[in-house]
C-alpha positions as CSV (number, residue, x, y, z in Angstrom):
1,M,16.7,-25.5,6.2
2,E,16.8,-23.5,9.3
3,V,19.3,-25.0,11.7
4,V,18.6,-24.0,15.3
5,N,21.5,-25.8,17.0
6,F,24.6,-27.8,16.1
7,H,26.0,-31.0,17.7
8,I,28.7,-33.3,16.7
9,Q,28.9,-36.9,18.1
10,I,32.0,-39.1,18.5
11,T,31.3,-42.8,19.1
12,S,33.7,-45.2,20.7
13,E,34.0,-48.8,21.7
14,D,35.0,-47.3,25.1
15,P,33.0,-44.1,25.5
16,D,33.8,-43.7,29.2
17,R,37.5,-43.4,28.4
18,L,36.7,-40.7,25.8
19,K,34.3,-38.9,28.2
20,S,37.0,-38.7,30.8
21,F,39.6,-37.5,28.3
22,Y,37.4,-34.6,27.0
23,R,36.2,-33.7,30.5
24,E,39.4,-34.1,32.6
25,V,42.3,-33.7,30.2
26,V,40.9,-31.3,27.5
27,G,38.8,-29.5,30.1
28,L,35.5,-29.2,28.2
29,P,32.6,-28.3,30.4
30,N,29.9,-30.9,30.8
31,V,26.3,-30.1,29.9
32,P,24.7,-32.2,32.7
33,E,21.1,-31.7,31.5
34,M,22.1,-33.4,28.2
35,G,24.0,-36.3,29.8
36,D,27.5,-37.1,31.1
37,G,28.8,-37.4,27.5
38,A,27.7,-33.9,26.5
39,F,30.2,-31.1,26.4
40,A,29.9,-27.4,25.5
41,V,32.2,-26.2,22.7
42,G,31.6,-22.6,21.9
43,G,28.0,-22.3,20.6
44,A,27.7,-26.0,19.9
45,N,27.8,-29.4,21.7
46,L,30.1,-32.3,21.4
47,F,28.6,-35.7,22.4
48,V,30.6,-38.8,23.2
49,D,28.8,-42.1,23.2
50,G,29.1,-45.8,22.3
51,H,27.9,-47.4,19.2
52,S,27.5,-51.2,18.5
53,E,29.4,-50.9,15.2
54,T,32.4,-48.8,16.5
55,K,35.4,-51.0,17.2
56,G,38.9,-50.1,18.0
57,A,40.8,-46.9,17.0
58,T,39.5,-44.7,14.2
59,K,40.6,-45.9,10.7
60,E,40.6,-42.4,9.0
61,P,41.3,-39.8,11.7
62,Q,41.5,-37.0,9.2
63,R,38.0,-37.6,7.9
64,M,36.3,-35.6,10.7
65,L,38.3,-33.0,12.6
66,V,37.2,-31.5,16.0
67,D,38.3,-27.9,15.9
68,L,38.6,-26.1,19.2
69,V,39.2,-22.3,18.6
70,V,41.2,-21.0,21.6
71,A,42.6,-17.7,22.7
72,D,46.1,-19.0,23.6
73,L,47.1,-22.0,21.5
74,K,50.6,-22.2,23.0
75,A,49.3,-22.3,26.6
76,E,46.7,-24.9,25.8
77,Q,49.1,-27.1,23.9
78,T,51.7,-26.9,26.8
79,R,48.9,-27.8,29.3
80,L,47.8,-30.8,27.2
81,E,51.3,-32.0,26.5
82,A,52.0,-31.9,30.2
83,Q,49.2,-34.4,30.6
84,G,50.6,-36.8,28.0
85,V,48.5,-35.7,25.0
86,K,50.2,-36.6,21.8
87,F,50.5,-33.8,19.2
88,I,51.1,-34.8,15.6
89,R,51.3,-31.1,14.4
90,R,52.7,-28.3,16.5
91,E,51.9,-24.6,15.9
92,G,51.6,-24.8,12.2
93,K,51.2,-21.4,10.5
94,E,48.4,-21.2,8.0
95,E,48.3,-19.0,4.8
96,W,45.3,-17.1,6.3
97,G,47.5,-16.1,9.3
98,G,46.2,-18.4,12.0
99,T,47.9,-21.2,13.8
100,I,46.9,-24.8,14.1
101,S,48.1,-27.7,16.3
102,T,46.7,-31.2,16.0
103,F,46.5,-33.8,18.7
104,L,45.0,-37.3,19.1
105,D,42.3,-38.3,21.5
106,P,42.5,-41.8,23.0
107,D,40.7,-43.4,20.0
108,G,43.1,-41.7,17.5
109,N,40.6,-39.0,16.4
110,Y,42.2,-35.8,15.2
111,C,41.5,-32.7,17.3
112,Q,42.8,-29.3,16.4
113,L,43.6,-26.2,18.5
114,I,43.1,-23.2,16.3
115,Q,44.1,-19.6,17.1
116,Y,43.0,-16.9,14.8
117,P,45.6,-14.2,13.8
118,Q,43.9,-11.4,15.7
119,Q,44.2,-13.4,18.9
120,A,48.0,-13.9,18.6
């Protein structure tokens, strides 16, 4: 298989709320030619949309993690916390030398800020 691009999609009972969160709070840039629920994340895209079978908050938030690799984890965490984002893990050091903080989106999905050791 030759993969030419990569996308991940998060579905929600209230996709407009999630779109606003990822756009206005997290600060991901929109990819307008792909729709108002498309966001650029590094070399990939994150899509937020509705689905007829998605109801309520996520039941297993650890099953799929949205990892956002950032240059300054502490600054991004501080910015997000100032906007009321709930972190369930703060600046945890990993055995490989990096740092990870985990926050919740409005549907309870786990999102992680990751900073590689060479960026610290």
